[in-house]
C-alpha positions as a Markdown table, in Angstrom:
| # | Residue | x | y | z |
|---|---|---|---|---|
| 1 | Met | -5.6 | 12.8 | -31.5 |
| 2 | Lys | -6.0 | 9.3 | -30.1 |
| 3 | Ser | -5.2 | 8.6 | -26.4 |
| 4 | Lys | -4.7 | 5.3 | -24.6 |
| 5 | Leu | -6.6 | 4.9 | -21.4 |
| 6 | Glu | -5.3 | 2.0 | -19.2 |
| 7 | Tyr | -8.2 | 1.0 | -16.9 |
| 8 | Ile | -6.9 | -0.6 | -13.7 |
| 9 | Trp | -8.9 | -2.5 | -11.1 |
| 10 | Leu | -8.6 | -5.0 | -8.2 |
| 11 | Asp | -9.7 | -8.5 | -8.9 |
| 12 | Gly | -11.3 | -11.2 | -6.7 |
| 13 | Ser | -8.2 | -13.2 | -5.8 |
| 14 | Val | -8.2 | -14.4 | -2.2 |
| 15 | Pro | -6.8 | -13.8 | 0.3 |
| 16 | Thr | -4.9 | -10.9 | -1.4 |
| 17 | Gln | -6.4 | -9.1 | -4.4 |
| 18 | Gln | -4.3 | -8.7 | -7.6 |
| 19 | Leu | -4.2 | -5.8 | -10.1 |
| 20 | Arg | -5.7 | -6.2 | -13.5 |
| 21 | Ala | -5.7 | -3.8 | -16.4 |
| 22 | Lys | -6.8 | -3.3 | -20.0 |
| 23 | Thr | -6.6 | -0.4 | -22.5 |
| 24 | Arg | -9.1 | 1.4 | -24.6 |
| 25 | Val | -8.6 | 4.2 | -27.1 |
| 26 | Ala | -10.3 | 7.6 | -26.9 |
| 27 | Asp | -10.5 | 10.3 | -29.5 |
| 28 | Asn | -9.6 | 13.9 | -28.5 |
| 29 | Phe | -9.5 | 12.9 | -24.8 |
| 30 | Ser | -9.4 | 15.9 | -22.4 |
| 31 | Gly | -7.3 | 14.2 | -19.7 |
| 32 | Lys | -10.1 | 14.8 | -17.1 |
| 33 | Leu | -11.6 | 12.1 | -14.9 |
| 34 | Glu | -15.1 | 13.1 | -15.7 |
| 35 | Asp | -14.6 | 12.4 | -19.3 |
| 36 | Cys | -13.5 | 8.7 | -18.7 |
| 37 | Pro | -16.6 | 6.6 | -19.5 |
| 38 | Val | -17.7 | 3.7 | -17.3 |
| 39 | Trp | -16.5 | 0.4 | -18.9 |
| 40 | Ser | -17.2 | -3.3 | -18.4 |
| 41 | Phe | -15.2 | -6.5 | -18.1 |
| 42 | Asp | -15.6 | -10.2 | -17.8 |
| 43 | Gly | -15.8 | -10.9 | -14.0 |
| 44 | Ser | -15.8 | -14.6 | -14.6 |
| 45 | Ser | -12.1 | -14.4 | -15.6 |
| 46 | Thr | -11.1 | -12.4 | -12.5 |
| 47 | Asn | -12.9 | -14.5 | -9.7 |
| 48 | Gln | -15.6 | -11.8 | -9.4 |
| 49 | Ala | -18.6 | -13.3 | -11.2 |
| 50 | Gly | -20.0 | -16.6 | -12.6 |
| 51 | Gly | -20.1 | -17.3 | -16.3 |
| 52 | Glu | -23.8 | -17.0 | -16.5 |
| 53 | Ala | -23.8 | -13.3 | -15.5 |
| 54 | Ser | -20.2 | -12.1 | -15.9 |
| 55 | Asp | -20.5 | -8.5 | -16.9 |
| 56 | Leu | -19.2 | -6.1 | -14.2 |
| 57 | Leu | -18.6 | -2.3 | -14.4 |
| 58 | Leu | -15.4 | -0.3 | -14.0 |
| 59 | Lys | -16.1 | 3.2 | -12.6 |
| 60 | Pro | -13.1 | 5.6 | -13.0 |
| 61 | Val | -12.1 | 7.2 | -9.7 |
| 62 | Phe | -8.5 | 8.5 | -10.2 |
| 63 | Ile | -6.5 | 9.5 | -13.3 |
| 64 | Cys | -2.9 | 10.5 | -14.0 |
| 65 | Pro | -0.6 | 10.6 | -17.0 |
| 66 | Asp | 1.0 | 7.4 | -18.0 |
| 67 | Pro | 4.7 | 8.4 | -18.4 |
| 68 | Asp | 5.7 | 5.0 | -19.8 |
| 69 | Arg | 3.4 | 5.1 | -22.9 |
| 70 | Lys | 2.8 | 7.7 | -25.6 |
| 71 | Asn | -0.4 | 9.7 | -25.5 |
| 72 | Ala | -1.6 | 7.7 | -22.5 |
| 73 | Tyr | -3.3 | 7.9 | -19.1 |
| 74 | Leu | -3.6 | 5.6 | -16.1 |
| 75 | Val | -7.2 | 5.3 | -14.9 |
| 76 | Leu | -7.8 | 3.6 | -11.6 |
| 77 | Thr | -11.4 | 2.3 | -11.2 |
| 78 | Glu | -13.8 | 0.8 | -8.7 |
| 79 | Val | -15.6 | -2.5 | -9.5 |
| 80 | Leu | -19.4 | -2.1 | -9.5 |
| 81 | Asn | -22.3 | -4.6 | -10.0 |
| 82 | Pro | -24.4 | -4.1 | -13.2 |
| 83 | Asp | -26.9 | -2.1 | -11.1 |
| 84 | Gly | -24.3 | 0.4 | -10.0 |
| 85 | Thr | -23.8 | -0.9 | -6.5 |
| 86 | Ala | -20.3 | -1.6 | -5.1 |
| 87 | His | -19.1 | -5.1 | -5.8 |
| 88 | Glu | -18.2 | -7.2 | -2.8 |
| 89 | Thr | -14.5 | -7.0 | -3.8 |
| 90 | Asn | -14.6 | -3.2 | -3.9 |
| 91 | Gly | -12.4 | -2.2 | -0.9 |
| 92 | Arg | -12.7 | 1.5 | -1.7 |
| 93 | Ala | -16.4 | 1.3 | -0.8 |
| 94 | His | -15.3 | 0.6 | 2.8 |
| 95 | Ile | -14.4 | 4.3 | 3.2 |
| 96 | Thr | -17.7 | 5.6 | 4.6 |
| 97 | Glu | -16.3 | 8.3 | 6.7 |
| 98 | Glu | -14.1 | 10.1 | 4.3 |
| 99 | Asp | -12.5 | 13.1 | 5.9 |
| 100 | Glu | -9.6 | 15.1 | 4.2 |
| 101 | Asp | -8.8 | 16.3 | 7.7 |
| 102 | Phe | -7.0 | 12.9 | 8.0 |
| 103 | Trp | -3.6 | 12.8 | 6.5 |
| 104 | Phe | -1.9 | 9.5 | 5.7 |
| 105 | Gly | 1.7 | 8.6 | 5.0 |
| 106 | Tyr | 2.2 | 4.9 | 3.9 |
| 107 | Glu | 5.6 | 3.3 | 4.0 |
| 108 | Gln | 5.2 | 0.5 | 1.3 |
| 109 | Glu | 7.8 | -2.3 | 1.7 |
| 110 | Tyr | 8.2 | -5.1 | -0.9 |
| 111 | Phe | 10.6 | -7.7 | -2.2 |
| 112 | Leu | 11.8 | -8.0 | -5.8 |
| 113 | Tyr | 11.9 | -11.6 | -6.8 |
| 114 | Asp | 13.6 | -13.7 | -9.5 |
| 115 | Pro | 10.7 | -15.7 | -11.0 |
| 116 | Gln | 13.0 | -18.6 | -11.9 |
| 117 | Thr | 14.5 | -19.2 | -8.4 |
| 118 | Arg | 11.5 | -17.8 | -6.5 |
| 119 | Leu | 14.0 | -16.1 | -4.3 |
| 120 | Pro | 14.6 | -12.3 | -3.7 |
| 121 | Leu | 17.1 | -10.6 | -5.9 |
| 122 | Gly | 20.5 | -11.1 | -4.3 |
| 123 | Phe | 19.8 | -14.6 | -3.0 |
| 124 | Pro | 21.9 | -17.3 | -4.7 |
| 125 | Ala | 19.9 | -20.3 | -5.9 |
| 126 | Gly | 19.6 | -22.8 | -3.1 |
| 127 | Gly | 21.2 | -20.6 | -0.5 |
| 128 | Phe | 21.4 | -17.3 | 1.3 |
| 129 | Pro | 23.4 | -14.2 | 1.0 |
| 130 | Glu | 25.3 | -12.6 | 3.9 |
| 131 | Pro | 23.0 | -12.0 | 7.0 |
| 132 | Gln | 21.0 | -8.9 | 7.5 |
| 133 | Gly | 23.0 | -5.8 | 8.3 |
| 134 | Pro | 24.5 | -4.2 | 5.2 |
| 135 | Tyr | 21.4 | -4.0 | 3.0 |
| 136 | Tyr | 19.4 | -1.3 | 4.7 |
| 137 | Cys | 20.1 | 1.9 | 2.7 |
| 138 | Gly | 23.1 | 0.0 | 1.4 |
| 139 | Val | 25.1 | 0.9 | -1.7 |
| 140 | Gly | 27.1 | -1.4 | -3.9 |
| 141 | Gly | 26.7 | -4.6 | -6.0 |
| 142 | Ser | 26.8 | -6.9 | -3.0 |
| 143 | Lys | 24.3 | -4.8 | -1.0 |
| 144 | Ala | 21.7 | -3.3 | -3.3 |
| 145 | Phe | 19.8 | -5.6 | -5.7 |
| 146 | Gly | 17.3 | -4.3 | -8.2 |
| 147 | Arg | 18.2 | -0.6 | -8.0 |
| 148 | Ala | 17.5 | 0.0 | -11.7 |
| 149 | Ile | 13.9 | -1.1 | -11.3 |
| 150 | Val | 13.5 | 1.0 | -8.1 |
| 151 | Glu | 14.9 | 4.1 | -9.7 |
| 152 | Glu | 12.8 | 3.8 | -12.9 |
| 153 | His | 9.7 | 3.3 | -10.8 |
| 154 | Phe | 10.5 | 6.3 | -8.7 |
| 155 | Asp | 10.9 | 8.5 | -11.8 |
| 156 | Leu | 7.6 | 7.2 | -13.3 |
| 157 | Cys | 5.7 | 7.9 | -10.1 |
| 158 | Leu | 6.9 | 11.4 | -10.0 |
| 159 | Glu | 6.2 | 12.0 | -13.7 |
| 160 | Ala | 2.7 | 10.6 | -13.2 |
| 161 | Gly | 2.1 | 13.2 | -10.4 |
| 162 | Leu | 2.0 | 10.7 | -7.5 |
| 163 | Asn | 3.1 | 12.2 | -4.2 |
| 164 | Val | 6.0 | 9.8 | -3.6 |
| 165 | Glu | 8.2 | 11.3 | -0.9 |
| 166 | Gly | 11.1 | 8.9 | -1.0 |
| 167 | Ile | 12.6 | 5.5 | -1.5 |
| 168 | Asn | 15.2 | 3.3 | 0.3 |
| 169 | Ala | 16.7 | -0.2 | 0.3 |
| 170 | Glu | 15.3 | -2.1 | 3.3 |
| 171 | Val | 16.7 | -4.5 | 5.9 |
| 172 | Ala | 16.7 | -7.7 | 3.8 |
| 173 | Ala | 18.5 | -8.3 | 0.6 |
| 174 | Gly | 16.2 | -7.6 | -2.4 |
| 175 | Gln | 13.8 | -5.6 | -0.2 |
| 176 | Trp | 12.8 | -2.0 | -0.9 |
| 177 | Glu | 10.4 | 0.7 | 0.2 |
| 178 | Phe | 8.7 | 3.8 | -1.2 |
| 179 | Gln | 6.6 | 6.3 | 0.8 |
| 180 | Ile | 3.5 | 8.1 | -0.3 |
| 181 | Phe | 1.7 | 11.0 | 1.5 |
| 182 | Ala | -1.9 | 12.1 | 0.7 |
| 183 | Lys | -4.8 | 13.9 | 2.4 |
| 184 | Gly | -7.9 | 11.7 | 2.8 |
| 185 | Ala | -8.2 | 7.9 | 2.8 |
| 186 | His | -9.5 | 7.8 | -0.8 |
| 187 | Asp | -6.6 | 9.7 | -2.3 |
| 188 | Ala | -4.0 | 7.9 | -0.2 |
| 189 | Gly | -5.4 | 4.5 | -1.2 |
| 190 | Asp | -5.7 | 5.6 | -4.9 |
| 191 | Gln | -2.1 | 6.7 | -4.9 |
| 192 | Ile | -0.8 | 3.5 | -3.2 |
| 193 | Trp | -2.6 | 1.3 | -5.7 |
| 194 | Met | -1.4 | 3.3 | -8.7 |
| 195 | Ala | 2.2 | 3.2 | -7.4 |
| 196 | Arg | 1.9 | -0.6 | -6.9 |
| 197 | Phe | 0.6 | -0.9 | -10.5 |
| 198 | Leu | 3.5 | 1.1 | -11.9 |
| 199 | Leu | 6.0 | -1.0 | -9.9 |
| 200 | Glu | 4.6 | -4.3 | -11.1 |
| 201 | Arg | 4.6 | -3.1 | -14.7 |
| 202 | Thr | 8.1 | -1.7 | -14.4 |
| 203 | Ala | 9.5 | -4.9 | -12.9 |
| 204 | Glu | 7.8 | -6.9 | -15.6 |
| 205 | Lys | 10.0 | -5.2 | -18.2 |
| 206 | Tyr | 13.1 | -6.6 | -16.3 |
| 207 | Gly | 11.6 | -10.1 | -16.0 |
| 208 | Val | 11.2 | -9.6 | -12.2 |
| 209 | Asp | 8.2 | -10.2 | -9.9 |
| 210 | Val | 7.1 | -7.9 | -7.0 |
| 211 | Glu | 6.4 | -9.9 | -3.9 |
| 212 | Trp | 3.9 | -8.3 | -1.6 |
| 213 | His | 3.7 | -11.2 | 0.9 |
| 214 | Pro | 4.5 | -9.8 | 4.4 |
| 215 | Lys | 6.8 | -12.7 | 5.2 |
| 216 | Pro | 7.8 | -14.5 | 2.0 |
| 217 | Leu | 10.9 | -16.1 | 3.4 |
| 218 | Gly | 9.0 | -17.7 | 6.3 |
| 219 | Lys | 8.5 | -16.7 | 9.9 |
| 220 | Asp | 11.2 | -19.0 | 11.2 |
| 221 | Leu | 14.1 | -17.5 | 9.2 |
| 222 | Asp | 16.1 | -14.5 | 10.4 |
| 223 | Trp | 15.0 | -12.1 | 7.7 |
| 224 | Asn | 12.7 | -9.1 | 8.0 |
| 225 | Gly | 9.2 | -9.2 | 6.7 |
| 226 | Ser | 7.5 | -6.4 | 4.7 |
| 227 | Gly | 5.0 | -4.0 | 6.2 |
| 228 | Met | 3.1 | -0.9 | 5.1 |
| 229 | His | 3.5 | 1.3 | 8.2 |
| 230 | Ala | 0.6 | 3.7 | 8.3 |
| 231 | Asn | 1.4 | 7.2 | 9.6 |
| 232 | Phe | -1.7 | 9.2 | 10.3 |
| 233 | Ser | -3.0 | 12.4 | 11.8 |
| 234 | Asn | -6.0 | 14.7 | 11.9 |
| 235 | Gly | -6.3 | 18.4 | 12.6 |
| 236 | Leu | -6.5 | 18.0 | 16.3 |
| 237 | Met | -3.4 | 15.8 | 16.5 |
| 238 | Arg | -1.4 | 18.3 | 14.4 |
| 239 | Thr | -2.3 | 21.3 | 16.6 |
| 240 | Cys | -3.4 | 20.2 | 20.1 |
| 241 | Gly | -0.1 | 20.2 | 22.0 |
| 242 | Asp | -1.6 | 17.7 | 24.5 |
| 243 | Glu | -0.1 | 14.4 | 25.4 |
| 244 | Lys | -3.5 | 13.2 | 26.7 |
| 245 | Val | -5.0 | 13.4 | 23.2 |
| 246 | Phe | -2.4 | 11.0 | 21.9 |
| 247 | Thr | -2.7 | 8.7 | 24.9 |
| 248 | Ala | -6.5 | 8.5 | 24.4 |
| 249 | Ile | -6.1 | 7.7 | 20.7 |
| 250 | Cys | -3.5 | 5.0 | 21.4 |
| 251 | Glu | -5.7 | 3.5 | 24.2 |
| 252 | Glu | -8.7 | 3.4 | 21.8 |
| 253 | Phe | -6.7 | 1.4 | 19.3 |
| 254 | Gly | -6.1 | -1.1 | 22.0 |
| 255 | Lys | -9.8 | -1.7 | 22.2 |
| 256 | His | -10.1 | -2.7 | 18.5 |
| 257 | Ile | -7.2 | -5.1 | 17.9 |
| 258 | Thr | -9.2 | -7.7 | 16.1 |
| 259 | Glu | -11.0 | -5.2 | 13.8 |
| 260 | His | -7.7 | -3.7 | 12.7 |
| 261 | Ile | -5.8 | -7.0 | 12.2 |
| 262 | Glu | -8.7 | -8.3 | 10.1 |
| 263 | Val | -8.1 | -5.6 | 7.4 |
| 264 | Tyr | -4.3 | -5.2 | 7.8 |
| 265 | Gly | -3.4 | -7.9 | 5.3 |
| 266 | Ala | -3.2 | -11.7 | 4.9 |
| 267 | Tyr | -0.5 | -13.8 | 6.5 |
| 268 | Asn | 0.4 | -11.0 | 8.8 |
| 269 | Asp | 0.6 | -13.5 | 11.7 |
| 270 | Gln | 3.8 | -14.7 | 10.1 |
| 271 | Arg | 5.3 | -11.2 | 10.2 |
| 272 | Leu | 4.0 | -9.9 | 13.6 |
| 273 | Thr | 5.9 | -12.2 | 15.8 |
| 274 | Gly | 7.5 | -9.8 | 18.3 |
| 275 | Leu | 10.8 | -10.1 | 16.4 |
| 276 | His | 12.3 | -8.0 | 13.6 |
| 277 | Glu | 10.9 | -4.7 | 14.7 |
| 278 | Thr | 7.3 | -5.9 | 15.3 |
| 279 | Gln | 5.0 | -6.4 | 18.2 |
| 280 | Ala | 3.4 | -9.9 | 18.4 |
| 281 | Ile | 0.0 | -10.1 | 16.7 |
| 282 | Thr | -1.6 | -11.3 | 19.9 |
| 283 | Glu | -0.3 | -8.3 | 21.8 |
| 284 | Tyr | -0.9 | -4.5 | 21.7 |
| 285 | Ser | 1.5 | -1.8 | 22.9 |
| 286 | Tyr | 2.4 | 1.8 | 22.1 |
| 287 | Gly | 5.4 | 3.9 | 23.0 |
| 288 | Val | 7.6 | 6.9 | 22.0 |
| 289 | Ser | 10.1 | 6.0 | 19.3 |
| 290 | Asp | 9.4 | 2.3 | 19.9 |
| 291 | Arg | 9.7 | 0.3 | 16.7 |
| 292 | Gly | 8.8 | -2.9 | 18.5 |
| 293 | Ala | 5.4 | -1.5 | 19.5 |
| 294 | Ser | 2.1 | -1.8 | 17.7 |
| 295 | Ile | 1.7 | 2.0 | 17.6 |
| 296 | Arg | 4.9 | 4.2 | 17.6 |
| 297 | Ile | 4.7 | 7.7 | 18.8 |
| 298 | Pro | 7.4 | 9.5 | 16.7 |
| 299 | Val | 9.9 | 11.4 | 18.8 |
| 300 | Gly | 9.2 | 14.4 | 16.5 |
| 301 | Thr | 5.7 | 14.5 | 17.7 |
| 302 | Val | 6.9 | 14.8 | 21.3 |
| 303 | Glu | 9.6 | 17.3 | 20.5 |
| 304 | Asp | 7.1 | 19.5 | 18.7 |
| 305 | Gly | 5.1 | 19.8 | 21.9 |
| 306 | Trp | 2.8 | 16.8 | 21.3 |
| 307 | Lys | 1.7 | 18.0 | 17.8 |
| 308 | Gly | 2.0 | 15.6 | 14.9 |
| 309 | Arg | 1.2 | 12.1 | 13.9 |
| 310 | Leu | 1.2 | 8.4 | 15.1 |
| 311 | Glu | 2.5 | 5.4 | 13.2 |
| 312 | Asp | 0.6 | 2.1 | 13.2 |
| 313 | Arg | 3.3 | -0.4 | 12.4 |
| 314 | Arg | 1.0 | -3.4 | 12.1 |
| 315 | Pro | -0.3 | -3.1 | 8.5 |
| 316 | Ala | 1.2 | -5.7 | 6.2 |
| 317 | Ser | 2.8 | -4.9 | 2.8 |
| 318 | Asn | -0.2 | -6.6 | 1.0 |
| 319 | Gly | -2.8 | -4.8 | 3.0 |
| 320 | Asp | -5.5 | -2.8 | 1.2 |
| 321 | Pro | -4.9 | 0.9 | 2.0 |
| 322 | Tyr | -8.6 | 1.7 | 1.5 |
| 323 | Lys | -9.6 | -0.7 | 4.3 |
| 324 | Ile | -6.7 | 0.3 | 6.5 |
| 325 | Gly | -7.4 | 4.0 | 6.2 |
| 326 | Ala | -11.1 | 3.5 | 6.8 |
| 327 | Arg | -10.5 | 1.6 | 10.0 |
| 328 | Ile | -7.9 | 4.1 | 11.3 |
| 329 | Ile | -10.4 | 7.0 | 10.8 |
| 330 | Lys | -13.1 | 5.0 | 12.6 |
| 331 | Thr | -10.9 | 4.3 | 15.6 |
| 332 | Val | -9.5 | 7.8 | 15.9 |
| 333 | Lys | -13.1 | 9.2 | 15.9 |
| 334 | Ala | -14.1 | 6.7 | 18.5 |
| 335 | Ala | -11.5 | 8.1 | 20.9 |
| 336 | Lys | -13.8 | 11.1 | 21.7 |
| 337 | Val | -11.0 | 13.6 | 22.1 |
């Protein structure tokens, strides 16, 4: 039997990388990652190499069934130089302190856009819909826009075996969210990127674009931006029962504001304004159940006797989960608790 293997990678677009993909055919494929060969591609066509030495390598790192094609698999890959070293655009290589003791739950927000009007679904050409209020978790033709795409994507992710934990309509018209949970920064990043790919390909069938920009409607308009809130914990946080541990970690994050913002996504200054459930990008704060803080301490963590997780609300919707996870692990470990 012949199988289709869709190789997926991140290109060299700046300031935000884009997804690329191409398909190869394999005979009697086992479905196992170790049986996916390393492949090559033309880096000069993806802003990753010059034409005089354009061959780069694709190293498979994650595989799952492709529920939208017959006899097919999705193969997420890392980009390597011809000598096997990580390419400079390889964000996955930033994870140097992998630790499956760290659990991540990413809340991925995004807008669905009409490519003709360059406005979110639900926005009339040259105008605006009713103000924010009815769209969050809304139901009905005047409140929820693009649900067919969202539901199809949800089903595809589950059929592919991705650990999607839920979906919901978000605060702005045409804005949605899905949530993914995974153990370890590698797996969490792999699953987010694979879910993003499936969303883009699904929206493509409907003639719709996915907009990952954290503030596509502009910072001066009264519409929410899109984030990718990062919920995280390690074994100590899940079991300690000690407020001092969480305070020490939150305080440590305040010492590394620049390092975090640098990897939390492009144009995030337009979203982190101190309005629309954000803290200003120039400020840092943390608090229990505070959605206007940089770090939110969930009320559930407190009610469970200071056992649980924290939520960094600063990552943007276009942030690289590999880099975000790597930075969070580094800061938590620096807290010395």
